[in-house]
N, CA, C and O atoms as CSV, one atom per row, in Angstrom:
chain,resi,resn,atom,element,x,y,z
A,1,SER,N,N,0.840,-1.193,0.000
A,1,SER,CA,C,0.000,0.000,0.000
A,1,SER,C,C,0.870,1.236,0.000
A,1,SER,O,O,2.046,1.157,0.358
A,2,LYS,N,N,0.328,2.375,-0.391
A,2,LYS,CA,C,1.142,3.584,-0.519
A,2,LYS,C,C,1.542,4.184,0.826
A,2,LYS,O,O,2.492,4.965,0.876
A,3,ASN,N,N,0.848,3.847,1.926
A,3,ASN,CA,C,1.193,4.372,3.249
A,3,ASN,C,C,2.221,3.511,3.965
A,3,ASN,O,O,2.600,3.823,5.094
A,4,TYR,N,N,2.676,2.448,3.346
A,4,TYR,CA,C,3.596,1.552,4.009
A,4,TYR,C,C,5.025,1.945,3.691
A,4,TYR,O,O,5.621,1.427,2.746
A,5,ASN,N,N,5.575,2.859,4.476
A,5,ASN,CA,C,6.974,3.259,4.399
A,5,ASN,C,C,7.605,2.849,5.712
A,5,ASN,O,O,7.611,3.633,6.661
A,6,PRO,N,N,8.134,1.644,5.790
A,6,PRO,CA,C,8.594,1.131,7.083
A,6,PRO,C,C,9.816,1.866,7.622
A,6,PRO,O,O,10.680,2.320,6.873
A,7,ILE,N,N,9.854,1.964,8.923
A,7,ILE,CA,C,11.011,2.480,9.645
A,7,ILE,C,C,11.560,1.294,10.421
A,7,ILE,O,O,10.801,0.557,11.051
A,8,VAL,N,N,12.842,1.109,10.382
A,8,VAL,CA,C,13.456,-0.032,11.052
A,8,VAL,C,C,13.875,0.379,12.456
A,8,VAL,O,O,14.616,1.344,12.645
A,9,ILE,N,N,13.386,-0.372,13.434
A,9,ILE,CA,C,13.745,-0.131,14.833
A,9,ILE,C,C,14.687,-1.251,15.245
A,9,ILE,O,O,14.340,-2.427,15.141
A,10,GLN,N,N,15.866,-0.893,15.707
A,10,GLN,CA,C,16.869,-1.869,16.102
A,10,GLN,C,C,16.675,-2.223,17.574
A,10,GLN,O,O,16.676,-1.340,18.431
A,11,THR,N,N,16.512,-3.485,17.863
A,11,THR,CA,C,16.436,-3.952,19.240
A,11,THR,C,C,17.689,-4.754,19.532
A,11,THR,O,O,18.512,-4.979,18.644
A,12,SER,N,N,17.831,-5.178,20.755
A,12,SER,CA,C,19.034,-5.933,21.120
A,12,SER,C,C,19.059,-7.304,20.445
A,12,SER,O,O,20.124,-7.903,20.299
A,13,ILE,N,N,17.881,-7.806,20.030
A,13,ILE,CA,C,17.833,-9.134,19.433
A,13,ILE,C,C,17.748,-9.065,17.910
A,13,ILE,O,O,18.502,-9.741,17.212
A,14,HIS,N,N,16.824,-8.242,17.394
A,14,HIS,CA,C,16.632,-8.173,15.948
A,14,HIS,C,C,15.949,-6.868,15.559
A,14,HIS,O,O,15.524,-6.093,16.417
A,15,SER,N,N,15.852,-6.641,14.264
A,15,SER,CA,C,15.210,-5.435,13.750
A,15,SER,C,C,13.728,-5.692,13.528
A,15,SER,O,O,13.318,-6.794,13.163
A,16,ILE,N,N,12.932,-4.646,13.757
A,16,ILE,CA,C,11.490,-4.730,13.544
A,16,ILE,C,C,11.109,-3.630,12.563
A,16,ILE,O,O,11.490,-2.473,12.738
A,17,ARG,N,N,10.357,-3.995,11.533
A,17,ARG,CA,C,9.880,-2.995,10.567
A,17,ARG,C,C,8.537,-2.454,11.052
A,17,ARG,O,O,7.590,-3.208,11.277
A,18,VAL,N,N,8.475,-1.133,11.209
A,18,VAL,CA,C,7.257,-0.478,11.677
A,18,VAL,C,C,6.808,0.498,10.603
A,18,VAL,O,O,7.577,1.385,10.231
A,19,PRO,N,N,5.588,0.364,10.092
A,19,PRO,CA,C,5.097,1.307,9.081
A,19,PRO,C,C,5.019,2.723,9.651
A,19,PRO,O,O,4.707,2.909,10.827
A,20,LYS,N,N,5.303,3.712,8.817
A,20,LYS,CA,C,5.225,5.109,9.250
A,20,LYS,C,C,3.847,5.450,9.791
A,20,LYS,O,O,3.717,6.275,10.696
A,21,SER,N,N,2.826,4.820,9.242
A,21,SER,CA,C,1.459,5.100,9.669
A,21,SER,C,C,1.186,4.670,11.108
A,21,SER,O,O,0.171,5.057,11.687
A,22,GLU,N,N,2.081,3.873,11.689
A,22,GLU,CA,C,1.925,3.429,13.079
A,22,GLU,C,C,2.845,4.188,14.033
A,22,GLU,O,O,2.953,3.830,15.206
A,23,MET,N,N,3.502,5.225,13.541
A,23,MET,CA,C,4.447,5.980,14.362
A,23,MET,C,C,3.790,7.221,14.949
A,23,MET,O,O,2.958,7.855,14.299
A,24,CYS,N,N,4.159,7.564,16.164
A,24,CYS,CA,C,3.667,8.772,16.819
A,24,CYS,C,C,4.250,9.996,16.112
A,24,CYS,O,O,5.447,10.038,15.825
A,25,ALA,N,N,3.407,10.986,15.833
A,25,ALA,CA,C,3.837,12.196,15.134
A,25,ALA,C,C,4.808,13.023,15.972
A,25,ALA,O,O,5.542,13.845,15.424
A,26,VAL,N,N,4.826,12.821,17.287
A,26,VAL,CA,C,5.706,13.610,18.162
A,26,VAL,C,C,7.007,12.879,18.470
A,26,VAL,O,O,8.087,13.388,18.171
A,27,CYS,N,N,6.916,11.696,19.063
A,27,CYS,CA,C,8.132,10.996,19.524
A,27,CYS,C,C,8.692,10.004,18.514
A,27,CYS,O,O,9.790,9.480,18.704
A,28,LYS,N,N,7.946,9.741,17.440
A,28,LYS,CA,C,8.377,8.842,16.359
A,28,LYS,C,C,8.544,7.388,16.804
A,28,LYS,O,O,9.278,6.630,16.171
A,29,LYS,N,N,7.870,6.993,17.886
A,29,LYS,CA,C,7.870,5.606,18.337
A,29,LYS,C,C,6.547,4.965,17.946
A,29,LYS,O,O,5.576,5.656,17.639
A,30,ARG,N,N,6.520,3.649,17.961
A,30,ARG,CA,C,5.316,2.918,17.556
A,30,ARG,C,C,4.156,3.216,18.503
A,30,ARG,O,O,4.326,3.280,19.720
A,31,VAL,N,N,2.968,3.398,17.913
A,31,VAL,CA,C,1.747,3.629,18.687
A,31,VAL,C,C,0.896,2.371,18.602
A,31,VAL,O,O,0.429,2.006,17.523
A,32,TYR,N,N,0.694,1.715,19.721
A,32,TYR,CA,C,-0.177,0.541,19.762
A,32,TYR,C,C,-1.618,1.014,19.952
A,32,TYR,O,O,-1.849,2.042,20.589
A,33,PRO,N,N,-2.589,0.278,19.407
A,33,PRO,CA,C,-3.985,0.735,19.410
A,33,PRO,C,C,-4.526,1.183,20.768
A,33,PRO,O,O,-5.260,2.170,20.822
A,34,MET,N,N,-4.202,0.518,21.838
A,34,MET,CA,C,-4.765,0.865,23.145
A,34,MET,C,C,-4.086,2.077,23.792
A,34,MET,O,O,-4.611,2.620,24.764
A,35,GLU,N,N,-2.945,2.506,23.281
A,35,GLU,CA,C,-2.232,3.615,23.914
A,35,GLU,C,C,-2.210,4.883,23.069
A,35,GLU,O,O,-1.530,5.848,23.417
A,36,GLY,N,N,-2.950,4.889,21.961
A,36,GLY,CA,C,-2.866,6.036,21.068
A,36,GLY,C,C,-4.200,6.613,20.675
A,36,GLY,O,O,-5.261,6.120,21.058
A,37,LEU,N,N,-4.114,7.685,19.887
A,37,LEU,CA,C,-5.291,8.329,19.337
A,37,LEU,C,C,-4.923,8.934,18.000
A,37,LEU,O,O,-3.745,9.117,17.693
A,38,ILE,N,N,-5.936,9.244,17.205
A,38,ILE,CA,C,-5.719,9.850,15.894
A,38,ILE,C,C,-6.358,11.221,15.900
A,38,ILE,O,O,-7.540,11.366,16.210
A,39,ALA,N,N,-5.571,12.226,15.554
A,39,ALA,CA,C,-6.055,13.608,15.474
A,39,ALA,C,C,-5.350,14.280,14.309
A,39,ALA,O,O,-4.159,14.061,14.088
A,40,ASP,N,N,-6.070,15.082,13.577
A,40,ASP,CA,C,-5.502,15.808,12.441
A,40,ASP,C,C,-4.813,14.842,11.467
A,40,ASP,O,O,-3.773,15.160,10.891
A,41,LYS,N,N,-5.411,13.665,11.297
A,41,LYS,CA,C,-4.928,12.611,10.394
A,41,LYS,C,C,-3.554,12.065,10.779
A,41,LYS,O,O,-2.842,11.530,9.929
A,42,LYS,N,N,-3.177,12.193,12.048
A,42,LYS,CA,C,-1.895,11.672,12.538
A,42,LYS,C,C,-2.136,10.860,13.801
A,42,LYS,O,O,-3.118,11.076,14.512
A,43,LYS,N,N,-1.231,9.923,14.076
A,43,LYS,CA,C,-1.312,9.125,15.297
A,43,LYS,C,C,-0.437,9.745,16.378
A,43,LYS,O,O,0.625,10.305,16.105
A,44,PHE,N,N,-0.917,9.628,17.613
A,44,PHE,CA,C,-0.187,10.151,18.770
A,44,PHE,C,C,-0.325,9.165,19.928
A,44,PHE,O,O,-1.336,8.472,20.043
A,45,HIS,N,N,0.695,9.105,20.785
A,45,HIS,CA,C,0.514,8.490,22.094
A,45,HIS,C,C,-0.320,9.481,22.898
A,45,HIS,O,O,-0.211,10.690,22.694
A,46,LYS,N,N,-1.134,8.991,23.788
A,46,LYS,CA,C,-1.931,9.907,24.619
A,46,LYS,C,C,-1.023,10.856,25.390
A,46,LYS,O,O,-1.370,12.019,25.594
A,47,SER,N,N,0.128,10.369,25.817
A,47,SER,CA,C,1.067,11.201,26.582
A,47,SER,C,C,1.826,12.201,25.707
A,47,SER,O,O,2.428,13.137,26.233
A,48,CYS,N,N,1.808,12.022,24.391
A,48,CYS,CA,C,2.496,12.943,23.471
A,48,CYS,C,C,1.547,13.986,22.877
A,48,CYS,O,O,1.973,14.850,22.111
A,49,PHE,N,N,0.279,13.906,23.227
A,49,PHE,CA,C,-0.739,14.780,22.658
A,49,PHE,C,C,-0.896,15.980,23.590
A,49,PHE,O,O,-1.707,15.955,24.516
A,50,PHE,N,N,-0.103,17.045,23.333
A,50,PHE,CA,C,-0.103,18.200,24.232
A,50,PHE,C,C,-0.023,19.506,23.453
A,50,PHE,O,O,0.365,19.520,22.284
A,51,CYS,N,N,-0.390,20.595,24.103
A,51,CYS,CA,C,-0.358,21.932,23.516
A,51,CYS,C,C,1.094,22.345,23.271
A,51,CYS,O,O,1.944,22.189,24.148
A,52,GLU,N,N,1.372,22.867,22.086
A,52,GLU,CA,C,2.738,23.283,21.773
A,52,GLU,C,C,3.157,24.547,22.518
A,52,GLU,O,O,4.347,24.846,22.614
A,53,HIS,N,N,2.192,25.282,23.042
A,53,HIS,CA,C,2.519,26.526,23.740
A,53,HIS,C,C,2.755,26.296,25.236
A,53,HIS,O,O,3.750,26.766,25.787
A,54,CYS,N,N,1.837,25.570,25.896
A,54,CYS,CA,C,1.928,25.405,27.355
A,54,CYS,C,C,2.280,23.987,27.783
A,54,CYS,O,O,2.493,23.740,28.970
A,55,ASN,N,N,2.342,23.060,26.850
A,55,ASN,CA,C,2.646,21.647,27.106
A,55,ASN,C,C,1.604,20.928,27.954
A,55,ASN,O,O,1.883,19.844,28.467
A,56,ASN,N,N,0.404,21.503,28.117
A,56,ASN,CA,C,-0.660,20.802,28.828
A,56,ASN,C,C,-1.211,19.693,27.953
A,56,ASN,O,O,-1.265,19.803,26.728
A,57,LYS,N,N,-1.620,18.618,28.618
A,57,LYS,CA,C,-2.174,17.465,27.911
A,57,LYS,C,C,-3.483,17.855,27.232
A,57,LYS,O,O,-4.309,18.564,27.807
A,58,LEU,N,N,-3.657,17.379,26.000
A,58,LEU,CA,C,-4.866,17.647,25.231
A,58,LEU,C,C,-5.719,16.388,25.153
A,58,LEU,O,O,-5.253,15.282,25.428
A,59,SER,N,N,-6.970,16.578,24.775
A,59,SER,CA,C,-7.853,15.459,24.473
A,59,SER,C,C,-8.526,15.767,23.142
A,59,SER,O,O,-8.403,16.878,22.626
A,60,LEU,N,N,-9.230,14.801,22.590
A,60,LEU,CA,C,-9.871,15.010,21.296
A,60,LEU,C,C,-10.936,16.096,21.351
A,60,LEU,O,O,-11.289,16.665,20.318
A,61,GLY,N,N,-11.449,16.389,22.532
A,61,GLY,CA,C,-12.483,17.404,22.666
A,61,GLY,C,C,-11.984,18.790,22.980
A,61,GLY,O,O,-12.775,19.734,22.987
A,62,ASN,N,N,-10.688,18.952,23.242
A,62,ASN,CA,C,-10.207,20.283,23.646
A,62,ASN,C,C,-8.948,20.736,22.917
A,62,ASN,O,O,-8.109,21.413,23.511
A,63,PHE,N,N,-8.799,20.381,21.657
A,63,PHE,CA,C,-7.607,20.819,20.934
A,63,PHE,C,C,-8.004,21.507,19.637
A,63,PHE,O,O,-9.102,21.316,19.115
A,64,VAL,N,N,-7.071,22.316,19.131
A,64,VAL,CA,C,-7.222,22.958,17.828
A,64,VAL,C,C,-5.919,22.711,17.078
A,64,VAL,O,O,-4.833,22.826,17.646
A,65,SER,N,N,-6.036,22.374,15.807
A,65,SER,CA,C,-4.862,22.164,14.970
A,65,SER,C,C,-4.798,23.273,13.929
A,65,SER,O,O,-5.777,23.542,13.233
A,66,LEU,N,N,-3.643,23.910,13.829
A,66,LEU,CA,C,-3.447,24.964,12.840
A,66,LEU,C,C,-2.094,24.763,12.173
A,66,LEU,O,O,-1.062,24.826,12.841
A,67,HIS,N,N,-2.084,24.528,10.889
A,67,HIS,CA,C,-0.863,24.308,10.106
A,67,HIS,C,C,0.005,23.204,10.718
A,67,HIS,O,O,1.231,23.314,10.756
A,68,GLY,N,N,-0.651,22.139,11.195
A,68,GLY,CA,C,0.076,21.005,11.747
A,68,GLY,C,C,0.531,21.167,13.185
A,68,GLY,O,O,1.198,20.281,13.719
A,69,HIS,N,N,0.191,22.270,13.821
A,69,HIS,CA,C,0.559,22.511,15.209
A,69,HIS,C,C,-0.668,22.363,16.087
A,69,HIS,O,O,-1.764,22.770,15.699
A,70,LEU,N,N,-0.493,21.780,17.277
A,70,LEU,CA,C,-1.600,21.526,18.193
A,70,LEU,C,C,-1.604,22.540,19.334
A,70,LEU,O,O,-0.561,22.870,19.897
A,71,TYR,N,N,-2.803,23.027,19.661
A,71,TYR,CA,C,-2.956,24.006,20.742
A,71,TYR,C,C,-4.183,23.670,21.571
A,71,TYR,O,O,-5.136,23.072,21.070
A,72,CYS,N,N,-4.159,24.058,22.845
A,72,CYS,CA,C,-5.358,24.007,23.659
A,72,CYS,C,C,-6.223,25.206,23.256
A,72,CYS,O,O,-5.714,26.166,22.679
A,73,HIS,N,N,-7.502,25.157,23.550
A,73,HIS,CA,C,-8.394,26.246,23.146
A,73,HIS,C,C,-7.964,27.608,23.696
A,73,HIS,O,O,-7.955,28.583,22.944
A,74,PRO,N,N,-7.605,27.711,24.993
A,74,PRO,CA,C,-7.209,29.038,25.509
A,74,PRO,C,C,-6.006,29.634,24.779
A,74,PRO,O,O,-6.005,30.826,24.471
A,75,HIS,N,N,-4.986,28.826,24.500
A,75,HIS,CA,C,-3.798,29.380,23.841
A,75,HIS,C,C,-4.026,29.621,22.355
A,75,HIS,O,O,-3.429,30.531,21.781
A,76,TYR,N,N,-4.867,28.830,21.734
A,76,TYR,CA,C,-5.235,29.093,20.345
A,76,TYR,C,C,-5.890,30.472,20.250
A,76,TYR,O,O,-5.543,31.279,19.388
A,77,LYS,N,N,-6.841,30.726,21.146
A,77,LYS,CA,C,-7.523,32.027,21.144
A,77,LYS,C,C,-6.549,33.153,21.460
A,77,LYS,O,O,-6.578,34.206,20.823
A,78,GLN,N,N,-5.685,32.925,22.448
A,78,GLN,CA,C,-4.718,33.952,22.850
A,78,GLN,C,C,-3.727,34.264,21.730
A,78,GLN,O,O,-3.430,35.430,21.470
A,79,LEU,N,N,-3.223,33.240,21.075
A,79,LEU,CA,C,-2.177,33.433,20.080
A,79,LEU,C,C,-2.687,33.904,18.727
A,79,LEU,O,O,-1.976,34.615,18.018
A,80,PHE,N,N,-3.907,33.523,18.356
A,80,PHE,CA,C,-4.359,33.808,17.002
A,80,PHE,C,C,-5.607,34.671,16.900
A,80,PHE,O,O,-5.674,35.552,16.044
A,81,LYS,N,N,-6.576,34.441,17.740
A,81,LYS,CA,C,-7.824,35.179,17.591
A,81,LYS,C,C,-7.796,36.537,18.269
A,81,LYS,O,O,-8.263,37.516,17.688
A,82,SER,N,N,-7.270,36.625,19.467
A,82,SER,CA,C,-7.366,37.871,20.222
A,82,SER,C,C,-6.463,38.978,19.682
A,82,SER,O,O,-6.712,40.152,19.954
A,83,LYS,N,N,-5.423,38.632,18.925
A,83,LYS,CA,C,-4.536,39.652,18.369
A,83,LYS,C,C,-5.237,40.485,17.308
A,83,LYS,O,O,-4.941,41.667,17.133
A,84,GLY,N,N,-6.163,39.858,16.608
A,84,GLY,CA,C,-6.816,40.555,15.517
A,84,GLY,C,C,-5.853,40.864,14.395
A,84,GLY,O,O,-6.112,41.747,13.577
A,85,ASN,N,N,-4.751,40.152,14.348
A,85,ASN,CA,C,-3.730,40.399,13.355
A,85,ASN,C,C,-3.617,39.184,12.449
A,85,ASN,O,O,-3.028,38.168,12.818
A,86,PHE,N,N,-4.180,39.304,11.281
A,86,PHE,CA,C,-4.190,38.210,10.317
A,86,PHE,C,C,-2.782,37.704,10.025
A,86,PHE,O,O,-2.570,36.502,9.863
A,87,GLU,N,N,-1.837,38.608,9.959
A,87,GLU,CA,C,-0.474,38.253,9.579
A,87,GLU,C,C,0.195,37.345,10.609
A,87,GLU,O,O,0.960,36.455,10.238
A,88,ASP,N,N,-0.080,37.557,11.895
A,88,ASP,CA,C,0.543,36.739,12.925
A,88,ASP,C,C,-0.116,35.369,13.073
A,88,ASP,O,O,0.470,34.466,13.670
A,89,GLY,N,N,-1.301,35.206,12.547
A,89,GLY,CA,C,-2.017,33.952,12.718
A,89,GLY,C,C,-2.205,33.220,11.431
A,89,GLY,O,O,-1.283,32.585,10.920
A,90,PHE,N,N,-3.408,33.307,10.899
A,90,PHE,CA,C,-3.781,32.492,9.756
A,90,PHE,C,C,-3.050,32.866,8.476
A,90,PHE,O,O,-2.742,31.986,7.672
A,91,GLY,N,N,-2.761,34.157,8.262
A,91,GLY,CA,C,-2.185,34.605,6.999
A,91,GLY,C,C,-0.756,34.202,6.789
A,91,GLY,O,O,-0.333,33.999,5.651
A,92,GLN,N,N,-0.009,34.080,7.842
A,92,GLN,CA,C,1.401,33.710,7.783
A,92,GLN,C,C,2.149,34.477,6.704
A,92,GLN,O,O,2.850,33.882,5.885
A,93,GLY,N,N,2.000,35.792,6.704
A,93,GLY,CA,C,2.743,36.631,5.764
A,93,GLY,C,C,2.008,36.930,4.483
A,93,GLY,O,O,2.459,37.770,3.704
A,94,LEU,N,N,0.901,36.277,4.238
A,94,LEU,CA,C,0.160,36.478,2.996
A,94,LEU,C,C,-0.308,37.919,2.855
A,94,LEU,O,O,-0.222,38.494,1.770
A,95,GLN,N,N,-0.804,38.509,3.941
A,95,GLN,CA,C,-1.320,39.876,3.878
A,95,GLN,C,C,-0.224,40.846,3.449
A,95,GLN,O,O,-0.467,41.722,2.618
A,96,ARG,N,N,0.954,40.705,3.993
A,96,ARG,CA,C,2.078,41.583,3.652
A,96,ARG,C,C,2.417,41.466,2.166
A,96,ARG,O,O,2.658,42.473,1.501
A,97,GLU,N,N,2.434,40.234,1.646
A,97,GLU,CA,C,2.733,40.021,0.229
A,97,GLU,C,C,1.667,40.651,-0.669
A,97,GLU,O,O,1.992,41.273,-1.681
A,98,LEU,N,N,0.409,40.492,-0.300
A,98,LEU,CA,C,-0.671,41.076,-1.101
A,98,LEU,C,C,-0.609,42.600,-1.091
A,98,LEU,O,O,-0.763,43.240,-2.132
A,99,LEU,N,N,-0.382,43.181,0.091
A,99,LEU,CA,C,-0.299,44.634,0.185
A,99,LEU,C,C,0.875,45.171,-0.627
A,99,LEU,O,O,0.741,46.198,-1.292
A,100,ALA,N,N,2.010,44.504,-0.585
A,100,ALA,CA,C,3.178,44.931,-1.362
A,100,ALA,C,C,2.894,44.836,-2.856
A,100,ALA,O,O,3.298,45.708,-3.624
A,101,TYR,N,N,2.212,43.797,-3.260
A,101,TYR,CA,C,1.876,43.604,-4.672
A,101,TYR,C,C,1.000,44.749,-5.179
A,101,TYR,O,O,1.255,45.306,-6.247
A,102,PHE,N,N,-0.018,45.093,-4.420
A,102,PHE,CA,C,-0.934,46.135,-4.866
A,102,PHE,C,C,-0.349,47.539,-4.677
A,102,PHE,O,O,-0.722,48.466,-5.397
A,103,HIS,N,N,0.553,47.699,-3.725
A,103,HIS,CA,C,1.173,49.005,-3.490
A,103,HIS,C,C,2.219,49.323,-4.551
A,103,HIS,O,O,2.333,50.465,-4.995
A,104,ASP,N,N,2.986,48.307,-4.958
A,104,ASP,CA,C,4.097,48.506,-5.881
A,104,ASP,C,C,3.696,48.395,-7.351
A,104,ASP,O,O,4.558,48.480,-8.226
A,105,SER,N,N,2.431,48.210,-7.638
A,105,SER,CA,C,2.028,48.075,-9.029
A,105,SER,C,C,0.752,48.880,-9.258
A,105,SER,O,O,0.205,49.502,-8.348
A,106,GLU,N,N,0.313,48.843,-10.481
A,106,GLU,CA,C,-0.901,49.544,-10.827
A,106,GLU,C,C,-2.094,48.608,-10.796
A,106,GLU,O,O,-3.141,48.913,-11.367
A,107,ASN,N,N,-1.945,47.471,-10.134
A,107,ASN,CA,C,-3.036,46.513,-10.040
A,107,ASN,C,C,-4.121,47.054,-9.118
A,107,ASN,O,O,-3.840,47.761,-8.151
A,108,LEU,N,N,-5.323,46.719,-9.426
A,108,LEU,CA,C,-6.454,47.177,-8.638
A,108,LEU,C,C,-6.994,46.011,-7.841
A,108,LEU,O,O,-7.084,44.891,-8.342
A,109,LEU,N,N,-7.350,46.275,-6.610
A,109,LEU,CA,C,-7.967,45.277,-5.753
A,109,LEU,C,C,-9.452,45.604,-5.686
A,109,LEU,O,O,-9.840,46.670,-5.209
A,110,ILE,N,N,-10.267,44.694,-6.161
A,110,ILE,CA,C,-11.703,44.896,-6.122
A,110,ILE,C,C,-12.271,43.932,-5.091
A,110,ILE,O,O,-12.120,42.717,-5.217
A,111,VAL,N,N,-12.918,44.473,-4.079
A,111,VAL,CA,C,-13.505,43.662,-3.023
A,111,VAL,C,C,-15.010,43.666,-3.200
A,111,VAL,O,O,-15.636,44.724,-3.268
A,112,CYS,N,N,-15.576,42.497,-3.271
A,112,CYS,CA,C,-17.034,42.389,-3.453
A,112,CYS,C,C,-17.697,42.058,-2.149
A,112,CYS,O,O,-18.920,41.925,-2.094
């Protein structure tokens, strides 16, 4: 299958091939079904599923994913929504590029 890109884990006795699809997105170790969860189309150990800002443990009901980064609801709101600054959050520089394009040329921006 196309998702089967094995990673070889060396043990003291022998090597074990582990598909990438079974690896934790954070620690890169194998995730067994009873110890993991799937969020944002990636597998995680429950202990590796935490906010990137405050390192608090997340659950499937209290996380937000933005550009592959995981946040708790309070820090997501603090970092992206409360600033009111598109460039620091969702735009990731897009607004600056658009403004420069329209400022430095004779192009017209029509907003409907």
